[in-house]
CHARMM-style PDB file with segment names, atoms N, HN, CA, C and O in Angstrom:
ATOM      1  N   UNK     1       9.324  13.932  -1.243  1.00  0.00      PROA
ATOM      2  CA  UNK     1       8.008  14.095  -0.656  1.00  0.00      PROA
ATOM      3  C   UNK     1       7.694  12.980   0.221  1.00  0.00      PROA
ATOM      4  O   UNK     1       8.496  12.046   0.212  1.00  0.00      PROA
ATOM      5  N   UNK     2       6.528  12.892   1.086  1.00  0.00      PROA
ATOM      6  HN  UNK     2       5.877  13.651   1.094  1.00  0.00      PROA
ATOM      7  CA  UNK     2       6.354  11.843   1.873  1.00  0.00      PROA
ATOM      8  C   UNK     2       4.901  11.614   1.843  1.00  0.00      PROA
ATOM      9  O   UNK     2       4.196  12.451   1.280  1.00  0.00      PROA
ATOM     10  N   UNK     3       4.377  10.581   2.383  1.00  0.00      PROA
ATOM     11  HN  UNK     3       4.950   9.901   2.841  1.00  0.00      PROA
ATOM     12  CA  UNK     3       3.045  10.233   2.539  1.00  0.00      PROA
ATOM     13  C   UNK     3       2.609  10.205   3.933  1.00  0.00      PROA
ATOM     14  O   UNK     3       3.301   9.590   4.745  1.00  0.00      PROA
ATOM     15  N   UNK     4       1.665  10.731   4.261  1.00  0.00      PROA
ATOM     16  HN  UNK     4       1.103  11.230   3.601  1.00  0.00      PROA
ATOM     17  CA  UNK     4       1.062  10.728   5.750  1.00  0.00      PROA
ATOM     18  C   UNK     4      -0.220  10.228   5.747  1.00  0.00      PROA
ATOM     19  O   UNK     4      -0.948  10.552   4.809  1.00  0.00      PROA
ATOM     20  N   UNK     5      -0.739   9.335   6.808  1.00  0.00      PROA
ATOM     21  HN  UNK     5      -0.148   9.072   7.571  1.00  0.00      PROA
ATOM     22  CA  UNK     5      -2.013   8.902   6.673  1.00  0.00      PROA
ATOM     23  C   UNK     5      -3.010  10.017   7.547  1.00  0.00      PROA
ATOM     24  O   UNK     5      -2.655  10.573   8.586  1.00  0.00      PROA
ATOM     25  N   UNK     6      -4.102  10.167   6.988  1.00  0.00      PROA
ATOM     26  HN  UNK     6      -4.390   9.715   6.144  1.00  0.00      PROA
ATOM     27  CA  UNK     6      -5.016  11.144   7.669  1.00  0.00      PROA
ATOM     28  C   UNK     6      -6.302  10.278   8.163  1.00  0.00      PROA
ATOM     29  O   UNK     6      -6.727   9.312   7.529  1.00  0.00      PROA
ATOM     30  N   UNK     7      -6.780  10.685   9.201  1.00  0.00      PROA
ATOM     31  HN  UNK     7      -6.434  11.470   9.715  1.00  0.00      PROA
ATOM     32  CA  UNK     7      -8.150  10.160   9.586  1.00  0.00      PROA
ATOM     33  C   UNK     7      -9.297  10.886   8.951  1.00  0.00      PROA
ATOM     34  O   UNK     7     -10.360  10.279   8.822  1.00  0.00      PROA
ATOM     35  N   UNK     8      -9.195  12.028   8.572  1.00  0.00      PROA
ATOM     36  HN  UNK     8      -8.331  12.521   8.677  1.00  0.00      PROA
ATOM     37  CA  UNK     8     -10.378  12.696   7.927  1.00  0.00      PROA
ATOM     38  C   UNK     8      -9.840  13.876   7.127  1.00  0.00      PROA
ATOM     39  O   UNK     8      -8.779  14.409   7.453  1.00  0.00      PROA
ATOM     40  N   UNK     9     -10.481  14.249   6.192  1.00  0.00      PROA
ATOM     41  HN  UNK     9     -11.343  13.816   5.927  1.00  0.00      PROA
ATOM     42  CA  UNK     9     -10.389  15.350   5.379  1.00  0.00      PROA
ATOM     43  C   UNK     9     -11.481  16.453   5.182  1.00  0.00      PROA
ATOM     44  O   UNK     9     -12.565  16.228   4.643  1.00  0.00      PROA
ATOM     45  N   UNK    10     -11.113  17.591   5.640  1.00  0.00      PROA
ATOM     46  HN  UNK    10     -10.232  17.774   6.078  1.00  0.00      PROA
ATOM     47  CA  UNK    10     -12.160  18.770   5.530  1.00  0.00      PROA
ATOM     48  C   UNK    10     -12.628  19.073   4.111  1.00  0.00      PROA
ATOM     49  O   UNK    10     -11.778  19.322   3.255  1.00  0.00      PROA
ATOM     50  N   UNK    11     -13.984  19.069   3.792  1.00  0.00      PROA
ATOM     51  HN  UNK    11     -14.674  18.867   4.487  1.00  0.00      PROA
ATOM     52  CA  UNK    11     -14.350  19.441   2.549  1.00  0.00      PROA
ATOM     53  C   UNK    11     -15.078  20.804   2.756  1.00  0.00      PROA
ATOM     54  O   UNK    11     -16.031  20.789   3.535  1.00  0.00      PROA
ATOM     55  N   UNK    12     -14.767  21.905   2.192  1.00  0.00      PROA
ATOM     56  HN  UNK    12     -13.993  21.917   1.559  1.00  0.00      PROA
ATOM     57  CA  UNK    12     -15.486  23.041   2.387  1.00  0.00      PROA
ATOM     58  C   UNK    12     -16.961  23.075   2.001  1.00  0.00      PROA
ATOM     59  O   UNK    12     -17.384  22.420   1.048  1.00  0.00      PROA
ATOM     60  N   UNK    13     -17.737  23.854   2.759  1.00  0.00      PROA
ATOM     61  HN  UNK    13     -17.393  24.386   3.533  1.00  0.00      PROA
ATOM     62  CA  UNK    13     -19.163  24.061   2.277  1.00  0.00      PROA
ATOM     63  C   UNK    13     -19.184  24.364   0.769  1.00  0.00      PROA
ATOM     64  O   UNK    13     -18.486  25.284   0.341  1.00  0.00      PROA
ATOM     65  N   UNK    14     -19.981  23.605  -0.087  1.00  0.00      PROA
ATOM     66  HN  UNK    14     -20.547  22.858   0.260  1.00  0.00      PROA
ATOM     67  CA  UNK    14     -20.020  23.776  -1.402  1.00  0.00      PROA
ATOM     68  C   UNK    14     -19.012  23.723  -2.269  1.00  0.00      PROA
ATOM     69  O   UNK    14     -19.078  24.072  -3.448  1.00  0.00      PROA
ATOM     70  N   UNK    15     -17.890  23.209  -1.606  1.00  0.00      PROA
ATOM     71  HN  UNK    15     -17.837  22.925  -0.648  1.00  0.00      PROA
ATOM     72  CA  UNK    15     -16.417  23.086  -2.173  1.00  0.00      PROA
ATOM     73  C   UNK    15     -16.232  21.526  -2.558  1.00  0.00      PROA
ATOM     74  O   UNK    15     -17.082  20.643  -2.435  1.00  0.00      PROA
ATOM     75  N   UNK    16     -15.027  21.411  -3.011  1.00  0.00      PROA
ATOM     76  HN  UNK    16     -14.337  22.128  -3.111  1.00  0.00      PROA
ATOM     77  CA  UNK    16     -14.601  19.824  -3.386  1.00  0.00      PROA
ATOM     78  C   UNK    16     -13.216  19.798  -2.740  1.00  0.00      PROA
ATOM     79  O   UNK    16     -12.592  20.745  -2.261  1.00  0.00      PROA
ATOM     80  N   UNK    17     -12.828  18.355  -2.842  1.00  0.00      PROA
ATOM     81  HN  UNK    17     -13.335  17.586  -3.231  1.00  0.00      PROA
ATOM     82  CA  UNK    17     -11.336  18.072  -2.471  1.00  0.00      PROA
ATOM     83  C   UNK    17     -11.156  17.070  -3.543  1.00  0.00      PROA
ATOM     84  O   UNK    17     -11.985  16.186  -3.763  1.00  0.00      PROA
ATOM     85  N   UNK    18      -9.957  17.239  -4.266  1.00  0.00      PROA
ATOM     86  HN  UNK    18      -9.284  17.957  -4.087  1.00  0.00      PROA
ATOM     87  CA  UNK    18      -9.463  16.495  -5.262  1.00  0.00      PROA
ATOM     88  C   UNK    18      -8.580  15.367  -4.749  1.00  0.00      PROA
ATOM     89  O   UNK    18      -7.658  15.625  -3.975  1.00  0.00      PROA
ATOM     90  N   UNK    19      -8.861  13.975  -5.204  1.00  0.00      PROA
ATOM     91  HN  UNK    19      -9.610  13.766  -5.832  1.00  0.00      PROA
ATOM     92  CA  UNK    19      -7.990  12.767  -5.001  1.00  0.00      PROA
ATOM     93  C   UNK    19      -7.234  12.790  -6.270  1.00  0.00      PROA
ATOM     94  O   UNK    19      -7.838  12.716  -7.340  1.00  0.00      PROA
ATOM     95  N   UNK    20      -5.859  12.895  -6.209  1.00  0.00      PROA
ATOM     96  HN  UNK    20      -5.368  12.955  -5.340  1.00  0.00      PROA
ATOM     97  CA  UNK    20      -5.020  12.837  -7.321  1.00  0.00      PROA
ATOM     98  C   UNK    20      -3.560  12.658  -7.049  1.00  0.00      PROA
ATOM     99  O   UNK    20      -3.105  12.781  -5.912  1.00  0.00      PROA
ATOM    100  N   UNK    21      -2.826  12.367  -8.089  1.00  0.00      PROA
ATOM    101  HN  UNK    21      -3.196  12.267  -9.013  1.00  0.00      PROA
ATOM    102  CA  UNK    21      -1.383  12.161  -7.891  1.00  0.00      PROA
ATOM    103  C   UNK    21      -0.847  13.327  -7.208  1.00  0.00      PROA
ATOM    104  O   UNK    21      -1.213  14.480  -7.438  1.00  0.00      PROA
ATOM    105  N   UNK    22       0.099  12.955  -6.297  1.00  0.00      PROA
ATOM    106  HN  UNK    22       0.395  12.019  -6.110  1.00  0.00      PROA
ATOM    107  CA  UNK    22       0.684  13.967  -5.528  1.00  0.00      PROA
ATOM    108  C   UNK    22      -0.179  14.711  -4.600  1.00  0.00      PROA
ATOM    109  O   UNK    22       0.285  15.605  -3.894  1.00  0.00      PROA
ATOM    110  N   UNK    23      -1.336  14.396  -4.576  1.00  0.00      PROA
ATOM    111  HN  UNK    23      -1.714  13.670  -5.150  1.00  0.00      PROA
ATOM    112  CA  UNK    23      -2.243  14.752  -3.206  1.00  0.00      PROA
ATOM    113  C   UNK    23      -2.778  13.644  -2.514  1.00  0.00      PROA
ATOM    114  O   UNK    23      -2.145  12.624  -2.239  1.00  0.00      PROA
ATOM    115  N   UNK    24      -4.108  13.897  -2.205  1.00  0.00      PROA
ATOM    116  HN  UNK    24      -4.622  14.726  -2.429  1.00  0.00      PROA
ATOM    117  CA  UNK    24      -4.842  12.882  -1.332  1.00  0.00      PROA
ATOM    118  C   UNK    24      -4.988  11.714  -2.492  1.00  0.00      PROA
ATOM    119  O   UNK    24      -4.975  11.986  -3.693  1.00  0.00      PROA
ATOM    120  N   UNK    25      -5.124  10.429  -1.988  1.00  0.00      PROA
ATOM    121  HN  UNK    25      -5.135  10.208  -1.013  1.00  0.00      PROA
ATOM    122  CA  UNK    25      -5.180   9.267  -2.697  1.00  0.00      PROA
ATOM    123  C   UNK    25      -5.524   8.136  -1.688  1.00  0.00      PROA
ATOM    124  O   UNK    25      -5.093   8.166  -0.535  1.00  0.00      PROA
ATOM    125  N   UNK    26      -6.257   7.210  -2.125  1.00  0.00      PROA
ATOM    126  HN  UNK    26      -6.607   7.185  -3.062  1.00  0.00      PROA
ATOM    127  CA  UNK    26      -6.574   5.818  -1.268  1.00  0.00      PROA
ATOM    128  C   UNK    26      -5.497   5.033  -1.645  1.00  0.00      PROA
ATOM    129  O   UNK    26      -4.957   5.169  -2.743  1.00  0.00      PROA
ATOM    130  N   UNK    27      -5.128   4.184  -0.781  1.00  0.00      PROA
ATOM    131  HN  UNK    27      -5.567   4.074   0.110  1.00  0.00      PROA
ATOM    132  CA  UNK    27      -3.978   3.106  -0.850  1.00  0.00      PROA
ATOM    133  C   UNK    27      -4.410   1.965  -0.086  1.00  0.00      PROA
ATOM    134  O   UNK    27      -4.765   2.046   1.090  1.00  0.00      PROA
ATOM    135  N   UNK    28      -4.379   0.818  -0.809  1.00  0.00      PROA
ATOM    136  HN  UNK    28      -4.091   0.751  -1.764  1.00  0.00      PROA
ATOM    137  CA  UNK    28      -4.772  -0.259  -0.163  1.00  0.00      PROA
ATOM    138  C   UNK    28      -3.377  -1.172   0.252  1.00  0.00      PROA
ATOM    139  O   UNK    28      -2.592  -1.468  -0.649  1.00  0.00      PROA
ATOM    140  N   UNK    29      -3.159  -1.529   1.429  1.00  0.00      PROA
ATOM    141  HN  UNK    29      -3.797  -1.289   2.161  1.00  0.00      PROA
ATOM    142  CA  UNK    29      -1.841  -1.888   1.853  1.00  0.00      PROA
ATOM    143  C   UNK    29      -1.667  -3.320   1.417  1.00  0.00      PROA
ATOM    144  O   UNK    29      -0.567  -3.672   0.991  1.00  0.00      PROA
ATOM    145  N   UNK    30      -2.726  -4.224   1.493  1.00  0.00      PROA
ATOM    146  HN  UNK    30      -3.620  -3.939   1.838  1.00  0.00      PROA
ATOM    147  CA  UNK    30      -2.726  -5.628   1.082  1.00  0.00      PROA
ATOM    148  C   UNK    30      -3.699  -5.979   0.050  1.00  0.00      PROA
ATOM    149  O   UNK    30      -4.449  -6.932   0.262  1.00  0.00      PROA
ATOM    150  N   UNK    31      -3.780  -5.284  -1.103  1.00  0.00      PROA
ATOM    151  HN  UNK    31      -3.170  -4.510  -1.275  1.00  0.00      PROA
ATOM    152  CA  UNK    31      -5.062  -5.331  -1.913  1.00  0.00      PROA
ATOM    153  C   UNK    31      -5.160  -6.724  -2.575  1.00  0.00      PROA
ATOM    154  O   UNK    31      -4.175  -7.414  -2.836  1.00  0.00      PROA
ATOM    155  N   UNK    32      -6.312  -7.036  -2.797  1.00  0.00      PROA
ATOM    156  HN  UNK    32      -7.112  -6.476  -2.585  1.00  0.00      PROA
ATOM    157  CA  UNK    32      -6.765  -8.158  -3.596  1.00  0.00      PROA
ATOM    158  C   UNK    32      -7.586  -7.588  -4.836  1.00  0.00      PROA
ATOM    159  O   UNK    32      -8.671  -8.032  -5.212  1.00  0.00      PROA
ATOM    160  N   UNK    33      -6.890  -6.535  -5.405  1.00  0.00      PROA
ATOM    161  HN  UNK    33      -6.008  -6.175  -5.099  1.00  0.00      PROA
ATOM    162  CA  UNK    33      -7.627  -5.908  -6.483  1.00  0.00      PROA
ATOM    163  C   UNK    33      -6.714  -6.013  -7.895  1.00  0.00      PROA
ATOM    164  O   UNK    33      -5.528  -6.338  -7.841  1.00  0.00      PROA
ATOM    165  N   UNK    34      -7.326  -5.734  -9.039  1.00  0.00      PROA
ATOM    166  HN  UNK    34      -8.289  -5.470  -9.082  1.00  0.00      PROA
ATOM    167  CA  UNK    34      -6.775  -6.218 -10.032  1.00  0.00      PROA
ATOM    168  C   UNK    34      -6.682  -4.587 -10.902  1.00  0.00      PROA
ATOM    169  O   UNK    34      -7.688  -3.901 -11.084  1.00  0.00      PROA
ATOM    170  N   UNK    35      -5.496  -4.239 -11.292  1.00  0.00      PROA
ATOM    171  HN  UNK    35      -4.679  -4.797 -11.144  1.00  0.00      PROA
ATOM    172  CA  UNK    35      -5.311  -3.007 -12.052  1.00  0.00      PROA
ATOM    173  C   UNK    35      -6.420  -3.048 -13.205  1.00  0.00      PROA
ATOM    174  O   UNK    35      -6.639  -4.052 -13.882  1.00  0.00      PROA
ATOM    175  N   UNK    36      -7.022  -1.956 -13.327  1.00  0.00      PROA
ATOM    176  HN  UNK    36      -6.844  -1.140 -12.776  1.00  0.00      PROA
ATOM    177  CA  UNK    36      -8.163  -1.864 -14.365  1.00  0.00      PROA
ATOM    178  C   UNK    36      -9.606  -2.011 -13.841  1.00  0.00      PROA
ATOM    179  O   UNK    36     -10.623  -1.720 -14.470  1.00  0.00      PROA
ATOM    180  N   UNK    37      -9.538  -2.492 -12.630  1.00  0.00      PROA
ATOM    181  HN  UNK    37      -8.712  -2.728 -12.119  1.00  0.00      PROA
ATOM    182  CA  UNK    37     -10.830  -2.944 -11.944  1.00  0.00      PROA
ATOM    183  C   UNK    37     -11.411  -1.696 -11.423  1.00  0.00      PROA
ATOM    184  O   UNK    37     -10.918  -0.627 -11.784  1.00  0.00      PROA
ATOM    185  N   UNK    38     -12.440  -1.724 -10.584  1.00  0.00      PROA
ATOM    186  HN  UNK    38     -12.840  -2.592 -10.291  1.00  0.00      PROA
ATOM    187  CA  UNK    38     -13.055  -0.880  -9.850  1.00  0.00      PROA
ATOM    188  C   UNK    38     -13.309  -1.421  -8.280  1.00  0.00      PROA
ATOM    189  O   UNK    38     -13.528  -2.598  -7.995  1.00  0.00      PROA
ATOM    190  N   UNK    39     -13.242  -0.456  -7.448  1.00  0.00      PROA
ATOM    191  HN  UNK    39     -13.063   0.501  -7.679  1.00  0.00      PROA
ATOM    192  CA  UNK    39     -13.379  -0.768  -6.041  1.00  0.00      PROA
ATOM    193  C   UNK    39     -14.470   0.283  -5.338  1.00  0.00      PROA
ATOM    194  O   UNK    39     -14.348   1.507  -5.299  1.00  0.00      PROA
ATOM    195  N   UNK    40     -15.532  -0.480  -4.811  1.00  0.00      PROA
ATOM    196  HN  UNK    40     -15.632  -1.475  -4.843  1.00  0.00      PROA
ATOM    197  CA  UNK    40     -16.446   0.449  -4.043  1.00  0.00      PROA
ATOM    198  C   UNK    40     -15.888   0.980  -2.737  1.00  0.00      PROA
ATOM    199  O   UNK    40     -15.029   0.323  -2.149  1.00  0.00      PROA
ATOM    200  N   UNK    41     -16.323   2.125  -2.252  1.00  0.00      PROA
ATOM    201  HN  UNK    41     -17.020   2.660  -2.730  1.00  0.00      PROA
ATOM    202  CA  UNK    41     -15.963   2.619  -0.964  1.00  0.00      PROA
ATOM    203  C   UNK    41     -16.891   3.710  -0.566  1.00  0.00      PROA
ATOM    204  O   UNK    41     -17.418   4.356  -1.472  1.00  0.00      PROA
ATOM    205  N   UNK    42     -17.143   3.982   0.599  1.00  0.00      PROA
ATOM    206  HN  UNK    42     -16.715   3.457   1.334  1.00  0.00      PROA
ATOM    207  CA  UNK    42     -17.983   4.992   1.261  1.00  0.00      PROA
ATOM    208  C   UNK    42     -17.387   6.156   1.749  1.00  0.00      PROA
ATOM    209  O   UNK    42     -16.327   5.977   2.348  1.00  0.00      PROA
ATOM    210  N   UNK    43     -17.835   7.421   1.638  1.00  0.00      PROA
ATOM    211  HN  UNK    43     -18.697   7.567   1.151  1.00  0.00      PROA
ATOM    212  CA  UNK    43     -17.453   8.581   2.421  1.00  0.00      PROA
ATOM    213  C   UNK    43     -18.457   8.815   3.344  1.00  0.00      PROA
ATOM    214  O   UNK    43     -19.647   8.766   3.031  1.00  0.00      PROA
ATOM    215  N   UNK    44     -18.040   9.080   4.527  1.00  0.00      PROA
ATOM    216  HN  UNK    44     -17.073   9.120   4.781  1.00  0.00      PROA
ATOM    217  CA  UNK    44     -19.015   9.348   5.807  1.00  0.00      PROA
ATOM    218  C   UNK    44     -18.658  10.639   6.089  1.00  0.00      PROA
ATOM    219  O   UNK    44     -17.501  11.027   6.252  1.00  0.00      PROA
ATOM    220  N   UNK    45     -19.920  11.485   6.162  1.00  0.00      PROA
ATOM    221  HN  UNK    45     -20.860  11.170   6.030  1.00  0.00      PROA
ATOM    222  CA  UNK    45     -19.813  12.898   6.525  1.00  0.00      PROA
ATOM    223  C   UNK    45     -20.246  13.069   7.893  1.00  0.00      PROA
ATOM    224  O   UNK    45     -21.001  12.254   8.423  1.00  0.00      PROA
ATOM    225  N   UNK    46     -19.708  14.312   8.622  1.00  0.00      PROA
ATOM    226  HN  UNK    46     -19.095  14.974   8.192  1.00  0.00      PROA
ATOM    227  CA  UNK    46     -20.296  14.450   9.919  1.00  0.00      PROA
ATOM    228  C   UNK    46     -21.574  14.710  10.188  1.00  0.00      PROA
ATOM    229  O   UNK    46     -22.017  14.597  11.331  1.00  0.00      PROA
ATOM    230  N   UNK    47     -22.361  15.115   9.086  1.00  0.00      PROA
ATOM    231  HN  UNK    47     -22.001  15.207   8.158  1.00  0.00      PROA
ATOM    232  CA  UNK    47     -23.840  15.284   9.253  1.00  0.00      PROA
ATOM    233  C   UNK    47     -24.608  13.807   9.425  1.00  0.00      PROA
ATOM    234  O   UNK    47     -25.825  13.777   9.603  1.00  0.00      PROA
ATOM    235  N   UNK    48     -23.853  12.652   9.362  1.00  0.00      PROA
ATOM    236  HN  UNK    48     -22.864  12.677   9.217  1.00  0.00      PROA
ATOM    237  CA  UNK    48     -24.475  11.442   9.123  1.00  0.00      PROA
ATOM    238  C   UNK    48     -24.661  10.846   7.636  1.00  0.00      PROA
ATOM    239  O   UNK    48     -24.969   9.659   7.527  1.00  0.00      PROA
ATOM    240  N   UNK    49     -24.511  11.510   6.686  1.00  0.00      PROA
ATOM    241  HN  UNK    49     -24.260  12.474   6.775  1.00  0.00      PROA
ATOM    242  CA  UNK    49     -24.718  11.222   5.363  1.00  0.00      PROA
ATOM    243  C   UNK    49     -23.615  10.378   4.988  1.00  0.00      PROA
ATOM    244  O   UNK    49     -22.531  10.493   5.561  1.00  0.00      PROA
ATOM    245  N   UNK    50     -23.832   9.422   3.943  1.00  0.00      PROA
ATOM    246  HN  UNK    50     -24.712   9.329   3.477  1.00  0.00      PROA
ATOM    247  CA  UNK    50     -22.938   8.686   3.325  1.00  0.00      PROA
ATOM    248  C   UNK    50     -23.031   8.697   1.816  1.00  0.00      PROA
ATOM    249  O   UNK    50     -24.144   8.627   1.294  1.00  0.00      PROA
ATOM    250  N   UNK    51     -21.919   8.782   1.070  1.00  0.00      PROA
ATOM    251  HN  UNK    51     -21.015   8.838   1.494  1.00  0.00      PROA
ATOM    252  CA  UNK    51     -21.801   8.762  -0.332  1.00  0.00      PROA
ATOM    253  C   UNK    51     -21.064   7.554  -0.848  1.00  0.00      PROA
ATOM    254  O   UNK    51     -19.852   7.457  -0.654  1.00  0.00      PROA
ATOM    255  N   UNK    52     -21.693   6.695  -1.451  1.00  0.00      PROA
ATOM    256  HN  UNK    52     -22.678   6.775  -1.608  1.00  0.00      PROA
ATOM    257  CA  UNK    52     -21.136   5.541  -2.063  1.00  0.00      PROA
ATOM    258  C   UNK    52     -20.724   5.756  -3.452  1.00  0.00      PROA
ATOM    259  O   UNK    52     -21.454   6.230  -4.323  1.00  0.00      PROA
ATOM    260  N   UNK    53     -19.298   5.312  -3.634  1.00  0.00      PROA
ATOM    261  HN  UNK    53     -18.705   4.927  -2.927  1.00  0.00      PROA
ATOM    262  CA  UNK    53     -18.793   5.679  -4.841  1.00  0.00      PROA
ATOM    263  C   UNK    53     -17.974   4.322  -5.351  1.00  0.00      PROA
ATOM    264  O   UNK    53     -17.754   3.380  -4.589  1.00  0.00      PROA
ATOM    265  N   UNK    54     -17.565   4.349  -6.704  1.00  0.00      PROA
ATOM    266  HN  UNK    54     -17.744   5.114  -7.322  1.00  0.00      PROA
ATOM    267  CA  UNK    54     -16.709   3.276  -7.204  1.00  0.00      PROA
ATOM    268  C   UNK    54     -15.561   4.117  -7.930  1.00  0.00      PROA
ATOM    269  O   UNK    54     -15.722   5.086  -8.672  1.00  0.00      PROA
ATOM    270  N   UNK    55     -14.486   3.574  -7.578  1.00  0.00      PROA
ATOM    271  HN  UNK    55     -14.356   2.787  -6.976  1.00  0.00      PROA
ATOM    272  CA  UNK    55     -13.039   4.207  -7.997  1.00  0.00      PROA
ATOM    273  C   UNK    55     -12.373   3.278  -8.845  1.00  0.00      PROA
ATOM    274  O   UNK    55     -12.403   2.076  -8.578  1.00  0.00      PROA
ATOM    275  N   UNK    56     -11.740   3.744  -9.896  1.00  0.00      PROA
ATOM    276  HN  UNK    56     -11.715   4.720 -10.113  1.00  0.00      PROA
ATOM    277  CA  UNK    56     -10.784   2.899 -10.773  1.00  0.00      PROA
ATOM    278  C   UNK    56      -9.647   2.487  -9.865  1.00  0.00      PROA
ATOM    279  O   UNK    56      -9.254   3.209  -8.948  1.00  0.00      PROA
ATOM    280  N   UNK    57      -9.107   1.249 -10.160  1.00  0.00      PROA
ATOM    281  HN  UNK    57      -9.426   0.663 -10.905  1.00  0.00      PROA
ATOM    282  CA  UNK    57      -7.756   0.755  -9.510  1.00  0.00      PROA
ATOM    283  C   UNK    57      -6.671   1.041 -10.402  1.00  0.00      PROA
ATOM    284  O   UNK    57      -6.742   0.574 -11.538  1.00  0.00      PROA
ATOM    285  N   UNK    58      -5.729   1.698 -10.091  1.00  0.00      PROA
ATOM    286  HN  UNK    58      -5.671   2.078  -9.168  1.00  0.00      PROA
ATOM    287  CA  UNK    58      -4.333   1.967 -10.856  1.00  0.00      PROA
ATOM    288  C   UNK    58      -3.349   1.172 -10.061  1.00  0.00      PROA
ATOM    289  O   UNK    58      -3.525   0.833  -8.891  1.00  0.00      PROA
ATOM    290  N   UNK    59      -2.229   0.883 -10.838  1.00  0.00      PROA
ATOM    291  HN  UNK    59      -2.086   1.158 -11.788  1.00  0.00      PROA
ATOM    292  CA  UNK    59      -1.006   0.264 -10.135  1.00  0.00      PROA
ATOM    293  C   UNK    59      -0.152   1.408  -9.917  1.00  0.00      PROA
ATOM    294  O   UNK    59      -0.358   2.575 -10.251  1.00  0.00      PROA
ATOM    295  N   UNK    60       0.952   0.851  -9.240  1.00  0.00      PROA
ATOM    296  HN  UNK    60       1.119  -0.097  -8.969  1.00  0.00      PROA
ATOM    297  CA  UNK    60       1.956   2.008  -8.774  1.00  0.00      PROA
ATOM    298  C   UNK    60       2.678   2.691  -9.937  1.00  0.00      PROA
ATOM    299  O   UNK    60       3.200   3.800  -9.827  1.00  0.00      PROA
ATOM    300  N   UNK    61       2.678   1.987 -11.021  1.00  0.00      PROA
ATOM    301  HN  UNK    61       2.254   1.085 -11.110  1.00  0.00      PROA
ATOM    302  CA  UNK    61       3.310   2.761 -12.227  1.00  0.00      PROA
ATOM    303  C   UNK    61       2.405   3.020 -13.299  1.00  0.00      PROA
ATOM    304  O   UNK    61       2.866   3.351 -14.391  1.00  0.00      PROA
ATOM    305  N   UNK    62       1.008   2.897 -13.101  1.00  0.00      PROA
ATOM    306  HN  UNK    62       0.634   2.628 -12.213  1.00  0.00      PROA
ATOM    307  CA  UNK    62       0.006   3.387 -14.045  1.00  0.00      PROA
ATOM    308  C   UNK    62      -0.577   4.569 -13.714  1.00  0.00      PROA
ATOM    309  O   UNK    62      -0.736   4.918 -12.544  1.00  0.00      PROA
ATOM    310  N   UNK    63      -0.932   5.261 -14.729  1.00  0.00      PROA
ATOM    311  HN  UNK    63      -0.802   4.979 -15.680  1.00  0.00      PROA
ATOM    312  CA  UNK    63      -1.568   6.649 -14.707  1.00  0.00      PROA
ATOM    313  C   UNK    63      -3.048   6.613 -14.977  1.00  0.00      PROA
ATOM    314  O   UNK    63      -3.494   5.628 -15.565  1.00  0.00      PROA
ATOM    315  N   UNK    64      -3.831   7.555 -14.621  1.00  0.00      PROA
ATOM    316  HN  UNK    64      -3.469   8.355 -14.143  1.00  0.00      PROA
ATOM    317  CA  UNK    64      -5.228   7.695 -14.916  1.00  0.00      PROA
ATOM    318  C   UNK    64      -5.203   8.349 -16.363  1.00  0.00      PROA
ATOM    319  O   UNK    64      -4.332   9.154 -16.695  1.00  0.00      PROA
ATOM    320  N   UNK    65      -6.200   7.949 -17.168  1.00  0.00      PROA
ATOM    321  HN  UNK    65      -6.908   7.296 -16.899  1.00  0.00      PROA
ATOM    322  CA  UNK    65      -6.243   8.544 -18.514  1.00  0.00      PROA
ATOM    323  C   UNK    65      -6.236  10.196 -18.489  1.00  0.00      PROA
ATOM    324  O   UNK    65      -6.939  10.831 -17.703  1.00  0.00      PROA
ATOM    325  N   UNK    66      -5.369  10.798 -19.433  1.00  0.00      PROA
ATOM    326  HN  UNK    66      -4.798  10.282 -20.072  1.00  0.00      PROA
ATOM    327  CA  UNK    66      -5.308  12.122 -19.370  1.00  0.00      PROA
ATOM    328  C   UNK    66      -4.287  12.799 -18.306  1.00  0.00      PROA
ATOM    329  O   UNK    66      -4.088  14.011 -18.222  1.00  0.00      PROA
ATOM    330  N   UNK    67      -3.689  11.821 -17.526  1.00  0.00      PROA
ATOM    331  HN  UNK    67      -3.851  10.836 -17.594  1.00  0.00      PROA
ATOM    332  CA  UNK    67      -2.625  12.518 -16.540  1.00  0.00      PROA
ATOM    333  C   UNK    67      -1.429  12.670 -17.193  1.00  0.00      PROA
ATOM    334  OT1 UNK    67      -0.472  13.186 -16.617  1.00  0.00      PROA
TER     335      UNK     67
END
């Protein structure tokens, strides 16, 4: 498998997109993050709205609970 950077992701109207192992995910290339911590980020939509979120930080070998 391979990873490819994408500039945007289409979310269907009234739909959802999952960020999960083997699919879309966020990667910090030079992180100053601690595994087990949380990182704030924002999703910007074409209509101009912004959704602010907090995401858990996992290491390369750690898995989310229930995975």
